[in-house]
Structures are given as C-alpha cells and as structure tokens.
FIDO-222826 format. One line per 5 residues: number of its first residue (from 1); their letters; for each residue x, y, z of C-alpha. Coordinates in steps of 0.2 Angstrom, whole numbers, m for minus. Layout:
<pts>
NUM) A) X/Y/Z ~ ...
</pts>
This chain:
<pts>
1) MFRRL) m49/m181/298 ~ m50/m190/281 ~ m56/m173/274 ~ m41/m164/280 ~ m29/m177/274
6) SLSAA) m37/m176/257 ~ m35/m158/256 ~ m17/m158/261 ~ m14/m171/248 ~ m22/m160/235
11) IFATA) m12/m145/240 ~ 4/m155/239 ~ m1/m162/222 ~ m5/m144/215 ~ 11/m137/222
16) TAPAF) 22/m149/212 ~ 19/m143/194 ~ 31/m152/183 ~ 37/m137/173 ~ 42/m128/189
21) AHLNP) 48/m143/198 ~ 66/m136/200 ~ 77/m122/196 ~ 88/m125/182 ~ 104/m130/191
26) EEHGS) 116/m125/176 ~ 109/m108/177 ~ 106/m107/196 ~ 120/m117/204 ~ 118/m108/221
31) FMAGF) 113/m113/239 ~ 95/m108/236 ~ 94/m118/220 ~ 100/m133/230 ~ 89/m129/245
36) SHPLF) 74/m127/234 ~ 77/m143/224 ~ 70/m156/236 ~ 56/m144/241 ~ 48/m143/224
41) GMDHI) 48/m161/218 ~ 34/m172/225 ~ 45/m188/225 ~ 58/m179/235 ~ 46/m172/248
46) LVMVA) 37/m189/250 ~ 53/m199/253 ~ 61/m186/265 ~ 46/m185/275 ~ 43/m204/275
51) VGLWA) 61/m206/282 ~ 56/m195/296 ~ 40/m203/299 ~ 48/m221/299 ~ 62/m215/311
56) AQISQ) 48/m208/323 ~ 39/m225/322 ~ 54/m235/326 ~ 58/m224/341 ~ 41/m227/348
61) GGNRK) 47/m245/350 ~ 59/m238/363 ~ 74/m235/351 ~ 76/m216/352 ~ 93/m217/343
66) ALWIV) 83/m221/327 ~ 77/m203/327 ~ 94/m197/322 ~ 103/m213/315 ~ 90/m216/301
71) PSAFV) 89/m198/294 ~ 108/m196/296 ~ 111/m212/286 ~ 100/m205/272 ~ 108/m188/272
76) GTMAI) 126/m195/273 ~ 123/m207/259 ~ 114/m195/248 ~ 130/m184/249 ~ 140/m199/243
81) GFALA) 128/m202/229 ~ 130/m183/224 ~ 149/m184/224 ~ 149/m200/213 ~ 138/m191/200
86) LLGIE) 150/m176/201 ~ 165/m188/198 ~ 156/m195/183 ~ 153/m212/191 ~ 136/m219/184
91) LPFVE) 123/m228/193 ~ 110/m239/184 ~ 92/m236/186 ~ 93/m220/195 ~ 75/m213/191
96) PAILA) 67/m230/194 ~ 76/m232/211 ~ 69/m215/216 ~ 51/m220/211 ~ 54/m236/220
101) SVIAL) 60/m227/236 ~ 43/m217/237 ~ 33/m233/236 ~ 44/m244/247 ~ 46/m231/261
106) GLVVA) 28/m227/260 ~ 24/m245/263 ~ 36/m247/277 ~ 28/m233/286 ~ 10/m240/282
111) IAVRL) 15/m257/288 ~ 25/m249/303 ~ 40/m260/300 ~ 51/m262/315 ~ 68/m269/311
116) PTAVC) 85/m266/320 ~ 90/m248/318 ~ 106/m252/307 ~ 95/m262/295 ~ 83/m247/293
121) AAIVA) 98/m235/291 ~ 105/m247/277 ~ 88/m247/268 ~ 86/m228/268 ~ 104/m227/263
126) VFALF) 102/m237/247 ~ 88/m226/241 ~ 98/m210/247 ~ 112/m215/235 ~ 101/m214/220
131) HGHAH) 93/m197/226 ~ 110/m190/229 ~ 116/m196/212 ~ 101/m188/204 ~ 105/m171/212
136) GGELG) 123/m172/206 ~ 118/m178/189 ~ 107/m163/186 ~ 120/m150/192 ~ 130/m148/176
141) SAGAF) 143/m135/178 ~ 135/m125/192 ~ 143/m123/209 ~ 143/m140/217 ~ 147/m135/235
146) QFGAG) 134/m122/237 ~ 121/m132/228 ~ 125/m148/238 ~ 125/m139/255 ~ 108/m132/250
151) FVIAT) 100/m148/246 ~ 108/m157/261 ~ 100/m144/273 ~ 83/m145/265 ~ 83/m164/266
156) AFLHL) 87/m163/284 ~ 73/m151/287 ~ 61/m162/278 ~ 67/m177/289 ~ 64/m166/304
161) AGIAA) 47/m162/298 ~ 43/m180/296 ~ 50/m184/313 ~ 40/m170/321 ~ 24/m175/312
166) GLGIS) 27/m194/317 ~ 30/m190/335 ~ 15/m177/336 ~ 2/m188/328 ~ 7/m204/338
171) RFSPY) 0/m195/353 ~ m17/m196/345 ~ m16/m213/336 ~ m2/m223/328 ~ m14/m226/313
176) VARIL) m12/m209/306 ~ 6/m211/302 ~ 1/m228/294 ~ m12/m219/283 ~ 0/m206/278
181) GGITA) 12/m220/273 ~ m1/m228/263 ~ m5/m212/254 ~ 14/m210/251 ~ 15/m227/243
186) LLGLS) m1/m224/232 ~ 6/m207/226 ~ 22/m216/222 ~ 13/m228/211 ~ 4/m214/203
191) LAFGG) 21/m206/199 ~ 28/m222/193 ~ 13/m227/182 ~ 4/m211/179 ~ 13/m207/163
</pts>
C-alpha cells in the first residue's frame, strides 16, 4: 500500500514541471486554458482533492450535506475571488495563502477534523478566495468568461475526484485518507520551503 502511494506521489510530482505548469492566460484565454489551469499546478490539485477528501470525511459522521456544501463553498467563493481580481481589487498575501491552504487542508484531512458543516465551508471559502484571485490575477486581457468557466468546472471535477476517493477508501480504512492528508501537508511544506 505504501509503495503504491509513493508511486502515485512521484507521478504527481513529475507531472507538475514548473515551466509547463499553466498555459499563458494572456495568449490562451480560452475555456481549455481555464480548464487546464488547475490540472497542471500541484498546489491546485492538492487543495481541490483535499477539499473533496475532507467533505467525504465529514459526511462519514452522518452529515451527507457536507458532500456538496463544502465543495460548493469553495467553488462559489473562488469565483468571487476571480471577479475581485478582474475588477482590480487587490488581496494581500495571495501566494502565501495558497501555500498555507495546501498545508492547512492537508492537516485537517490528516487529523480528520469534524466541525459543523458551515464552519468547514467557511474555512475552505477563505482559502478559495485567494485561489480565485490568483486565477483572475494571471488572466490579463484574455477572455474572462471562457477562462473562468473552464477553471470552475475543472475545480469541481477535482473536488468530485476527492469525494469519490474519500468515500471509496473509507470502505477499507479511514486511515488511508488521513495518510493522504498528511502527504498533502508535507508536499505543501515542500512547496512553501523548497525554494
């Protein structure tokens, strides 16, 4: 099991080469550029999947509404952050907040934090605001609607992947999701302090 997890982590790490992390939004302000944007950045993938894993963990405590409320809070607030960036409204510490989101959401999955659904939704929403702002800030003069629709849909798919993984692995052991959360937090630390 550990061998498979290590292999998966290695594949994800190799697939996120920094030079090819995203299409240049100023040249490729299309639906596909927006859709591919979260799929080729390790920080985006880790956070989006962690949100889904956490929603699945919360739902295991009997709160099935968390499966759609927590990811929806992320997607909705991310769209607000995107709009703020397009309007030229600055947010402080966008990149540090994104890196903090990888670590924090990895930790809540690793610890299997169970809070009221509204609190969980608020936590992911705070981080989502910064993720959305980063997407909008990178857009430049490209087509905002197509690009935004693309990254919103890709984000939702990553959340669904996290939910499916969380629900699937919970049948075997609740500790697998926690291990994945720990790996996510460690990868977040490596992104933050790896240089």
